[in-house]
SEFIZA-3560 file (N, C-alpha, C; in Angstrom, 3 decimals):
REM SEFIZA-3560
<numar><xx>12.244</xx><yy>5.795</yy><zz>-28.044</zz><atom>N</atom></numar>
<numar><xx>13.520</xx><yy>5.098</yy><zz>-27.170</zz><atom>CA</atom></numar>
<numar><xx>12.546</xx><yy>4.964</yy><zz>-26.063</zz><atom>C</atom></numar>
<numar><xx>12.824</xx><yy>3.543</yy><zz>-25.135</zz><atom>N</atom></numar>
<numar><xx>11.581</xx><yy>3.213</yy><zz>-24.640</zz><atom>CA</atom></numar>
<numar><xx>11.989</xx><yy>4.176</yy><zz>-22.851</zz><atom>C</atom></numar>
<numar><xx>11.083</xx><yy>3.397</yy><zz>-22.327</zz><atom>N</atom></numar>
<numar><xx>10.193</xx><yy>4.115</yy><zz>-21.110</zz><atom>CA</atom></numar>
<numar><xx>10.853</xx><yy>3.400</yy><zz>-20.246</zz><atom>C</atom></numar>
<numar><xx>12.004</xx><yy>3.226</yy><zz>-18.612</zz><atom>N</atom></numar>
<numar><xx>11.543</xx><yy>2.536</yy><zz>-17.867</zz><atom>CA</atom></numar>
<numar><xx>10.420</xx><yy>2.498</yy><zz>-16.824</zz><atom>C</atom></numar>
<numar><xx>10.359</xx><yy>0.949</yy><zz>-16.210</zz><atom>N</atom></numar>
<numar><xx>8.872</xx><yy>1.106</yy><zz>-15.838</zz><atom>CA</atom></numar>
<numar><xx>9.305</xx><yy>1.841</yy><zz>-14.320</zz><atom>C</atom></numar>
<numar><xx>10.076</xx><yy>2.454</yy><zz>-14.090</zz><atom>N</atom></numar>
<numar><xx>10.598</xx><yy>3.534</yy><zz>-12.569</zz><atom>CA</atom></numar>
<numar><xx>9.887</xx><yy>4.217</yy><zz>-13.037</zz><atom>C</atom></numar>
<numar><xx>10.109</xx><yy>4.879</yy><zz>-14.268</zz><atom>N</atom></numar>
<numar><xx>10.275</xx><yy>5.989</yy><zz>-14.712</zz><atom>CA</atom></numar>
<numar><xx>8.196</xx><yy>6.332</yy><zz>-14.903</zz><atom>C</atom></numar>
<numar><xx>7.661</xx><yy>5.624</yy><zz>-14.953</zz><atom>N</atom></numar>
<numar><xx>6.062</xx><yy>5.386</yy><zz>-15.451</zz><atom>CA</atom></numar>
<numar><xx>5.772</xx><yy>5.443</yy><zz>-13.923</zz><atom>C</atom></numar>
<numar><xx>6.487</xx><yy>4.541</yy><zz>-13.341</zz><atom>N</atom></numar>
<numar><xx>5.497</xx><yy>5.013</yy><zz>-11.696</zz><atom>CA</atom></numar>
<numar><xx>6.798</xx><yy>5.553</yy><zz>-10.931</zz><atom>C</atom></numar>
<numar><xx>6.888</xx><yy>6.297</yy><zz>-10.970</zz><atom>N</atom></numar>
<numar><xx>6.961</xx><yy>8.264</yy><zz>-10.507</zz><atom>CA</atom></numar>
<numar><xx>6.442</xx><yy>8.925</yy><zz>-11.401</zz><atom>C</atom></numar>
<numar><xx>5.740</xx><yy>8.547</yy><zz>-12.075</zz><atom>N</atom></numar>
<numar><xx>5.046</xx><yy>9.966</yy><zz>-13.003</zz><atom>CA</atom></numar>
<numar><xx>4.209</xx><yy>9.411</yy><zz>-12.326</zz><atom>C</atom></numar>
<numar><xx>3.473</xx><yy>7.851</yy><zz>-12.533</zz><atom>N</atom></numar>
<numar><xx>2.041</xx><yy>8.140</yy><zz>-12.034</zz><atom>CA</atom></numar>
<numar><xx>1.082</xx><yy>8.732</yy><zz>-10.794</zz><atom>C</atom></numar>
<numar><xx>2.890</xx><yy>8.528</yy><zz>-9.512</zz><atom>N</atom></numar>
<numar><xx>2.839</xx><yy>8.238</yy><zz>-8.372</zz><atom>CA</atom></numar>
<numar><xx>2.303</xx><yy>10.061</yy><zz>-8.644</zz><atom>C</atom></numar>
<numar><xx>3.278</xx><yy>10.805</yy><zz>-8.577</zz><atom>N</atom></numar>
<numar><xx>3.513</xx><yy>12.451</yy><zz>-8.755</zz><atom>CA</atom></numar>
<numar><xx>2.445</xx><yy>12.487</yy><zz>-9.317</zz><atom>C</atom></numar>
<numar><xx>2.259</xx><yy>11.958</yy><zz>-9.729</zz><atom>N</atom></numar>
<numar><xx>0.295</xx><yy>12.701</yy><zz>-10.764</zz><atom>CA</atom></numar>
<numar><xx>-0.890</xx><yy>12.587</yy><zz>-10.117</zz><atom>C</atom></numar>
<numar><xx>-1.377</xx><yy>11.700</yy><zz>-9.285</zz><atom>N</atom></numar>
<numar><xx>-1.533</xx><yy>10.730</yy><zz>-8.595</zz><atom>CA</atom></numar>
<numar><xx>-1.341</xx><yy>9.983</yy><zz>-6.806</zz><atom>C</atom></numar>
<numar><xx>-0.920</xx><yy>11.337</yy><zz>-6.221</zz><atom>N</atom></numar>
<numar><xx>-0.536</xx><yy>11.405</yy><zz>-4.546</zz><atom>CA</atom></numar>
<numar><xx>-0.833</xx><yy>10.521</yy><zz>-4.200</zz><atom>C</atom></numar>
<numar><xx>-0.587</xx><yy>9.569</yy><zz>-3.691</zz><atom>N</atom></numar>
<numar><xx>-1.533</xx><yy>8.586</yy><zz>-2.935</zz><atom>CA</atom></numar>
<numar><xx>-1.856</xx><yy>7.435</yy><zz>-3.764</zz><atom>C</atom></numar>
<numar><xx>-1.488</xx><yy>7.263</yy><zz>-4.932</zz><atom>N</atom></numar>
<numar><xx>-2.430</xx><yy>5.586</yy><zz>-5.751</zz><atom>CA</atom></numar>
<numar><xx>-1.046</xx><yy>4.845</yy><zz>-5.367</zz><atom>C</atom></numar>
<numar><xx>-1.725</xx><yy>3.526</yy><zz>-5.125</zz><atom>N</atom></numar>
<numar><xx>-0.461</xx><yy>2.336</yy><zz>-5.269</zz><atom>CA</atom></numar>
<numar><xx>-0.442</xx><yy>2.002</yy><zz>-6.818</zz><atom>C</atom></numar>
<numar><xx>0.735</xx><yy>2.034</yy><zz>-7.220</zz><atom>N</atom></numar>
<numar><xx>1.602</xx><yy>1.388</yy><zz>-8.708</zz><atom>CA</atom></numar>
<numar><xx>1.516</xx><yy>0.158</yy><zz>-8.755</zz><atom>C</atom></numar>
<numar><xx>1.491</xx><yy>-0.627</yy><zz>-9.391</zz><atom>N</atom></numar>
<numar><xx>2.705</xx><yy>-1.672</yy><zz>-9.548</zz><atom>CA</atom></numar>
<numar><xx>2.616</xx><yy>-2.504</yy><zz>-10.943</zz><atom>C</atom></numar>
<numar><xx>3.994</xx><yy>-1.791</yy><zz>-11.782</zz><atom>N</atom></numar>
<numar><xx>3.843</xx><yy>-1.809</yy><zz>-13.106</zz><atom>CA</atom></numar>
<numar><xx>4.168</xx><yy>-3.143</yy><zz>-13.979</zz><atom>C</atom></numar>
<numar><xx>4.482</xx><yy>-3.648</yy><zz>-14.486</zz><atom>N</atom></numar>
<numar><xx>5.396</xx><yy>-4.800</yy><zz>-14.794</zz><atom>CA</atom></numar>
<numar><xx>5.613</xx><yy>-4.675</yy><zz>-16.692</zz><atom>C</atom></numar>
<numar><xx>7.024</xx><yy>-5.472</yy><zz>-16.949</zz><atom>N</atom></numar>
<numar><xx>7.481</xx><yy>-5.458</yy><zz>-18.571</zz><atom>CA</atom></numar>
<numar><xx>6.421</xx><yy>-6.415</yy><zz>-18.601</zz><atom>C</atom></numar>
<numar><xx>5.321</xx><yy>-6.579</yy><zz>-19.690</zz><atom>N</atom></numar>
<numar><xx>4.720</xx><yy>-7.600</yy><zz>-20.288</zz><atom>CA</atom></numar>
<numar><xx>5.290</xx><yy>-8.778</yy><zz>-21.235</zz><atom>C</atom></numar>
<numar><xx>7.009</xx><yy>-7.776</yy><zz>-21.709</zz><atom>N</atom></numar>
<numar><xx>7.040</xx><yy>-8.973</yy><zz>-22.930</zz><atom>CA</atom></numar>
<numar><xx>8.611</xx><yy>-8.865</yy><zz>-22.117</zz><atom>C</atom></numar>
<numar><xx>9.685</xx><yy>-7.923</yy><zz>-21.408</zz><atom>N</atom></numar>
<numar><xx>10.876</xx><yy>-7.844</yy><zz>-21.295</zz><atom>CA</atom></numar>
<numar><xx>11.697</xx><yy>-7.266</yy><zz>-22.135</zz><atom>C</atom></numar>
<numar><xx>10.699</xx><yy>-5.955</yy><zz>-22.196</zz><atom>N</atom></numar>
<numar><xx>11.304</xx><yy>-5.468</yy><zz>-24.117</zz><atom>CA</atom></numar>
<numar><xx>11.718</xx><yy>-3.527</yy><zz>-24.048</zz><atom>C</atom></numar>
<numar><xx>11.077</xx><yy>-3.103</yy><zz>-22.270</zz><atom>N</atom></numar>
<numar><xx>10.946</xx><yy>-1.890</yy><zz>-21.874</zz><atom>CA</atom></numar>
<numar><xx>9.762</xx><yy>-0.980</yy><zz>-22.885</zz><atom>C</atom></numar>
<numar><xx>9.079</xx><yy>-1.657</yy><zz>-23.518</zz><atom>N</atom></numar>
<numar><xx>7.882</xx><yy>-1.619</yy><zz>-24.503</zz><atom>CA</atom></numar>
<numar><xx>6.942</xx><yy>-1.890</yy><zz>-24.793</zz><atom>C</atom></numar>
<numar><xx>6.853</xx><yy>-2.392</yy><zz>-23.791</zz><atom>N</atom></numar>
<numar><xx>5.209</xx><yy>-3.299</yy><zz>-23.080</zz><atom>CA</atom></numar>
<numar><xx>4.414</xx><yy>-3.180</yy><zz>-21.897</zz><atom>C</atom></numar>
<numar><xx>3.758</xx><yy>-2.282</yy><zz>-21.167</zz><atom>N</atom></numar>
<numar><xx>3.859</xx><yy>-2.524</yy><zz>-19.395</zz><atom>CA</atom></numar>
<numar><xx>2.430</xx><yy>-2.531</yy><zz>-19.142</zz><atom>C</atom></numar>
<numar><xx>2.077</xx><yy>-3.354</yy><zz>-18.358</zz><atom>N</atom></numar>
<numar><xx>0.976</xx><yy>-3.332</yy><zz>-18.240</zz><atom>CA</atom></numar>
<numar><xx>1.187</xx><yy>-2.421</yy><zz>-15.939</zz><atom>C</atom></numar>
<numar><xx>0.324</xx><yy>-1.703</yy><zz>-16.206</zz><atom>N</atom></numar>
<numar><xx>0.304</xx><yy>-0.427</yy><zz>-14.860</zz><atom>CA</atom></numar>
<numar><xx>-1.178</xx><yy>-1.304</yy><zz>-14.098</zz><atom>C</atom></numar>
<numar><xx>-0.992</xx><yy>-1.763</yy><zz>-12.587</zz><atom>N</atom></numar>
<numar><xx>-2.320</xx><yy>-1.698</yy><zz>-11.582</zz><atom>CA</atom></numar>
<numar><xx>-2.093</xx><yy>-0.512</yy><zz>-10.775</zz><atom>C</atom></numar>
<numar><xx>-3.448</xx><yy>-0.143</yy><zz>-10.941</zz><atom>N</atom></numar>
<numar><xx>-3.574</xx><yy>0.862</yy><zz>-10.242</zz><atom>CA</atom></numar>
<numar><xx>-4.476</xx><yy>1.435</yy><zz>-9.115</zz><atom>C</atom></numar>
<numar><xx>-4.213</xx><yy>1.421</yy><zz>-8.082</zz><atom>N</atom></numar>
<numar><xx>-5.120</xx><yy>1.251</yy><zz>-6.784</zz><atom>CA</atom></numar>
<numar><xx>-5.200</xx><yy>3.036</yy><zz>-6.659</zz><atom>C</atom></numar>
<numar><xx>-6.528</xx><yy>3.989</yy><zz>-6.252</zz><atom>N</atom></numar>
<numar><xx>-6.488</xx><yy>4.596</yy><zz>-5.880</zz><atom>CA</atom></numar>
<numar><xx>-7.784</xx><yy>5.477</yy><zz>-5.345</zz><atom>C</atom></numar>
<numar><xx>-7.580</xx><yy>6.209</yy><zz>-3.847</zz><atom>N</atom></numar>
<numar><xx>-9.005</xx><yy>6.819</yy><zz>-3.559</zz><atom>CA</atom></numar>
<numar><xx>-9.733</xx><yy>7.649</yy><zz>-5.130</zz><atom>C</atom></numar>
<numar><xx>-8.393</xx><yy>7.821</yy><zz>-5.386</zz><atom>N</atom></numar>
<numar><xx>-9.112</xx><yy>9.472</yy><zz>-6.294</zz><atom>CA</atom></numar>
<numar><xx>-10.068</xx><yy>8.654</yy><zz>-7.249</zz><atom>C</atom></numar>
<numar><xx>-10.289</xx><yy>7.823</yy><zz>-7.373</zz><atom>N</atom></numar>
<numar><xx>-10.672</xx><yy>7.360</yy><zz>-8.529</zz><atom>CA</atom></numar>
<numar><xx>-12.155</xx><yy>6.519</yy><zz>-7.947</zz><atom>C</atom></numar>
<numar><xx>-12.588</xx><yy>7.078</yy><zz>-7.046</zz><atom>N</atom></numar>
<numar><xx>-13.969</xx><yy>6.230</yy><zz>-5.855</zz><atom>CA</atom></numar>
<numar><xx>-14.713</xx><yy>7.345</yy><zz>-7.058</zz><atom>C</atom></numar>
<numar><xx>-16.004</xx><yy>6.637</yy><zz>-7.171</zz><atom>N</atom></numar>
<numar><xx>-16.811</xx><yy>7.690</yy><zz>-7.997</zz><atom>CA</atom></numar>
<numar><xx>-16.744</xx><yy>7.544</yy><zz>-9.640</zz><atom>C</atom></numar>
<numar><xx>-15.082</xx><yy>7.372</yy><zz>-10.100</zz><atom>N</atom></numar>
<numar><xx>-15.018</xx><yy>8.040</yy><zz>-12.153</zz><atom>CA</atom></numar>
<numar><xx>-15.513</xx><yy>6.523</yy><zz>-12.464</zz><atom>C</atom></numar>
<numar><xx>-15.937</xx><yy>6.928</yy><zz>-13.331</zz><atom>N</atom></numar>
<numar><xx>-15.881</xx><yy>5.722</yy><zz>-14.673</zz><atom>CA</atom></numar>
<numar><xx>-14.390</xx><yy>5.200</yy><zz>-14.985</zz><atom>C</atom></numar>
<numar><xx>-14.444</xx><yy>4.242</yy><zz>-15.884</zz><atom>N</atom></numar>
<numar><xx>-13.048</xx><yy>3.309</yy><zz>-15.835</zz><atom>CA</atom></numar>
<numar><xx>-12.743</xx><yy>4.560</yy><zz>-17.097</zz><atom>C</atom></numar>
<numar><xx>-13.346</xx><yy>5.167</yy><zz>-17.217</zz><atom>N</atom></numar>
<numar><xx>-12.594</xx><yy>5.939</yy><zz>-18.978</zz><atom>CA</atom></numar>
<numar><xx>-11.646</xx><yy>6.626</yy><zz>-18.086</zz><atom>C</atom></numar>
<numar><xx>-12.535</xx><yy>7.896</yy><zz>-17.330</zz><atom>N</atom></numar>
<numar><xx>-12.970</xx><yy>8.488</yy><zz>-16.718</zz><atom>CA</atom></numar>
<numar><xx>-11.112</xx><yy>8.616</yy><zz>-15.236</zz><atom>C</atom></numar>
<numar><xx>-10.844</xx><yy>7.186</yy><zz>-14.867</zz><atom>N</atom></numar>
<numar><xx>-9.721</xx><yy>6.938</yy><zz>-14.344</zz><atom>CA</atom></numar>
<numar><xx>-8.384</xx><yy>7.028</yy><zz>-15.475</zz><atom>C</atom></numar>
<numar><xx>-8.679</xx><yy>6.449</yy><zz>-16.290</zz><atom>N</atom></numar>
<numar><xx>-7.738</xx><yy>6.303</yy><zz>-17.320</zz><atom>CA</atom></numar>
<numar><xx>-7.244</xx><yy>6.982</yy><zz>-17.452</zz><atom>C</atom></numar>
<numar><xx>-8.141</xx><yy>8.390</yy><zz>-17.660</zz><atom>N</atom></numar>
<numar><xx>-7.315</xx><yy>9.509</yy><zz>-17.947</zz><atom>CA</atom></numar>
<numar><xx>-6.759</xx><yy>9.844</yy><zz>-17.931</zz><atom>C</atom></numar>
<numar><xx>-6.981</xx><yy>9.971</yy><zz>-15.817</zz><atom>N</atom></numar>
<numar><xx>-6.003</xx><yy>10.599</yy><zz>-14.945</zz><atom>CA</atom></numar>
<numar><xx>-5.027</xx><yy>9.772</yy><zz>-14.936</zz><atom>C</atom></numar>
<numar><xx>-4.309</xx><yy>8.567</yy><zz>-15.507</zz><atom>N</atom></numar>
<numar><xx>-3.712</xx><yy>8.024</yy><zz>-15.621</zz><atom>CA</atom></numar>
<numar><xx>-2.582</xx><yy>8.780</yy><zz>-16.879</zz><atom>C</atom></numar>
<numar><xx>-3.565</xx><yy>8.702</yy><zz>-17.558</zz><atom>N</atom></numar>
<numar><xx>-2.652</xx><yy>9.220</yy><zz>-18.812</zz><atom>CA</atom></numar>
<numar><xx>-2.293</xx><yy>10.782</yy><zz>-19.140</zz><atom>C</atom></numar>
<numar><xx>-3.023</xx><yy>11.250</yy><zz>-18.062</zz><atom>N</atom></numar>
<numar><xx>-2.862</xx><yy>13.342</yy><zz>-18.056</zz><atom>CA</atom></numar>
<numar><xx>-1.188</xx><yy>12.832</yy><zz>-16.994</zz><atom>C</atom></numar>
<numar><xx>-0.964</xx><yy>11.786</yy><zz>-16.397</zz><atom>N</atom></numar>
<numar><xx>0.037</xx><yy>11.900</yy><zz>-15.450</zz><atom>CA</atom></numar>
<numar><xx>1.139</xx><yy>11.742</yy><zz>-16.280</zz><atom>C</atom></numar>
<numar><xx>0.732</xx><yy>10.690</yy><zz>-17.076</zz><atom>N</atom></numar>
<numar><xx>1.905</xx><yy>10.545</yy><zz>-17.814</zz><atom>CA</atom></numar>
<numar><xx>2.694</xx><yy>11.990</yy><zz>-19.078</zz><atom>C</atom></numar>
<numar><xx>1.813</xx><yy>12.836</yy><zz>-18.962</zz><atom>N</atom></numar>
<numar><xx>2.334</xx><yy>13.549</yy><zz>-19.214</zz><atom>CA</atom></numar>
<numar><xx>2.815</xx><yy>13.734</yy><zz>-20.985</zz><atom>C</atom></numar>
<numar><xx>1.674</xx><yy>12.846</yy><zz>-21.924</zz><atom>N</atom></numar>
<numar><xx>1.942</xx><yy>13.098</yy><zz>-22.872</zz><atom>CA</atom></numar>
<numar><xx>3.013</xx><yy>12.060</yy><zz>-24.020</zz><atom>C</atom></numar>
<numar><xx>3.426</xx><yy>11.446</yy><zz>-23.038</zz><atom>N</atom></numar>
<numar><xx>4.504</xx><yy>10.135</yy><zz>-23.006</zz><atom>CA</atom></numar>
<numar><xx>3.952</xx><yy>9.188</yy><zz>-24.056</zz><atom>C</atom></numar>
<numar><xx>2.393</xx><yy>8.996</yy><zz>-23.303</zz><atom>N</atom></numar>
<numar><xx>1.870</xx><yy>7.744</yy><zz>-24.457</zz><atom>CA</atom></numar>
<numar><xx>2.410</xx><yy>7.832</yy><zz>-25.587</zz><atom>C</atom></numar>
<numar><xx>2.218</xx><yy>6.510</yy><zz>-26.890</zz><atom>N</atom></numar>
<numar><xx>2.224</xx><yy>7.297</yy><zz>-27.638</zz><atom>CA</atom></numar>
<numar><xx>3.456</xx><yy>7.700</yy><zz>-28.405</zz><atom>C</atom></numar>
<numar><xx>4.518</xx><yy>7.860</yy><zz>-27.514</zz><atom>N</atom></numar>
<numar><xx>5.771</xx><yy>8.681</yy><zz>-27.656</zz><atom>CA</atom></numar>
<numar><xx>7.259</xx><yy>7.413</yy><zz>-27.053</zz><atom>C</atom></numar>
<numar><xx>7.216</xx><yy>8.490</yy><zz>-25.957</zz><atom>N</atom></numar>
<numar><xx>7.971</xx><yy>6.803</yy><zz>-25.409</zz><atom>CA</atom></numar>
<numar><xx>7.807</xx><yy>5.412</yy><zz>-24.809</zz><atom>C</atom></numar>
<numar><xx>6.648</xx><yy>6.356</yy><zz>-24.992</zz><atom>N</atom></numar>
<numar><xx>5.719</xx><yy>4.390</yy><zz>-24.438</zz><atom>CA</atom></numar>
<numar><xx>4.568</xx><yy>4.247</yy><zz>-25.230</zz><atom>C</atom></numar>
<numar><xx>5.011</xx><yy>3.080</yy><zz>-25.824</zz><atom>N</atom></numar>
<numar><xx>4.406</xx><yy>2.683</yy><zz>-26.947</zz><atom>CA</atom></numar>
<numar><xx>2.888</xx><yy>1.857</yy><zz>-26.259</zz><atom>C</atom></numar>
<numar><xx>3.210</xx><yy>0.881</yy><zz>-25.152</zz><atom>N</atom></numar>
<numar><xx>1.739</xx><yy>0.187</yy><zz>-25.717</zz><atom>CA</atom></numar>
<numar><xx>2.279</xx><yy>0.175</yy><zz>-23.470</zz><atom>C</atom></numar>
<numar><xx>0.368</xx><yy>0.392</yy><zz>-22.890</zz><atom>N</atom></numar>
<numar><xx>0.241</xx><yy>0.752</yy><zz>-21.126</zz><atom>CA</atom></numar>
<numar><xx>-1.407</xx><yy>-0.181</yy><zz>-21.384</zz><atom>C</atom></numar>
<numar><xx>-0.962</xx><yy>-0.967</yy><zz>-20.635</zz><atom>N</atom></numar>
<numar><xx>-2.064</xx><yy>-2.280</yy><zz>-20.519</zz><atom>CA</atom></numar>
<numar><xx>-1.989</xx><yy>-1.037</yy><zz>-19.196</zz><atom>C</atom></numar>
<numar><xx>-3.729</xx><yy>-0.761</yy><zz>-18.782</zz><atom>N</atom></numar>
<numar><xx>-4.152</xx><yy>0.278</yy><zz>-17.755</zz><atom>CA</atom></numar>
<numar><xx>-5.257</xx><yy>-1.219</yy><zz>-16.562</zz><atom>C</atom></numar>
<numar><xx>-5.418</xx><yy>-1.380</yy><zz>-16.009</zz><atom>N</atom></numar>
<numar><xx>-6.280</xx><yy>-1.810</yy><zz>-14.615</zz><atom>CA</atom></numar>
<numar><xx>-6.549</xx><yy>-0.449</yy><zz>-13.209</zz><atom>C</atom></numar>
<numar><xx>-7.378</xx><yy>-0.200</yy><zz>-13.763</zz><atom>N</atom></numar>
<numar><xx>-7.381</xx><yy>0.866</yy><zz>-12.238</zz><atom>CA</atom></numar>
<numar><xx>-9.169</xx><yy>0.529</yy><zz>-11.539</zz><atom>C</atom></numar>
<numar><xx>-8.627</xx><yy>1.410</yy><zz>-10.037</zz><atom>N</atom></numar>
<numar><xx>-9.525</xx><yy>0.701</yy><zz>-9.416</zz><atom>CA</atom></numar>
<numar><xx>-9.870</xx><yy>2.096</yy><zz>-7.896</zz><atom>C</atom></numar>
<numar><xx>-10.305</xx><yy>1.927</yy><zz>-7.581</zz><atom>N</atom></numar>
<numar><xx>-10.677</xx><yy>2.543</yy><zz>-5.771</zz><atom>CA</atom></numar>
<numar><xx>-10.252</xx><yy>1.436</yy><zz>-5.617</zz><atom>C</atom></numar>
<numar><xx>-9.675</xx><yy>1.413</yy><zz>-3.762</zz><atom>N</atom></numar>
<numar><xx>-9.318</xx><yy>0.363</yy><zz>-2.905</zz><atom>CA</atom></numar>
<numar><xx>-10.667</xx><yy>-0.442</yy><zz>-2.262</zz><atom>C</atom></numar>
<numar><xx>-10.572</xx><yy>-1.430</yy><zz>-2.320</zz><atom>N</atom></numar>
<numar><xx>-11.835</xx><yy>-2.074</yy><zz>-1.575</zz><atom>CA</atom></numar>
<numar><xx>-12.185</xx><yy>-1.714</yy><zz>-0.531</zz><atom>C</atom></numar>
<numar><xx>-13.327</xx><yy>-1.352</yy><zz>0.171</zz><atom>N</atom></numar>
<numar><xx>-14.271</xx><yy>-0.960</yy><zz>0.918</zz><atom>CA</atom></numar>
<numar><xx>-13.323</xx><yy>-2.040</yy><zz>2.284</zz><atom>C</atom></numar>
//
């Protein structure tokens, strides 16, 4: 069963408080998304660490309800 974009956004916002989150359904099928996440919590962390934080916020749904998620993560620009 696919996840709704709003559910993905909510999970990321709850898991990374204060994050700016934009979700785009890449194919219109509710199964392939792009998440753009900007958070001060990412500052000083590697891209891998940033992505791990997002996956942790998704609470194990990646690969189950959520089939494909492209990630763009960054700290806010100064």
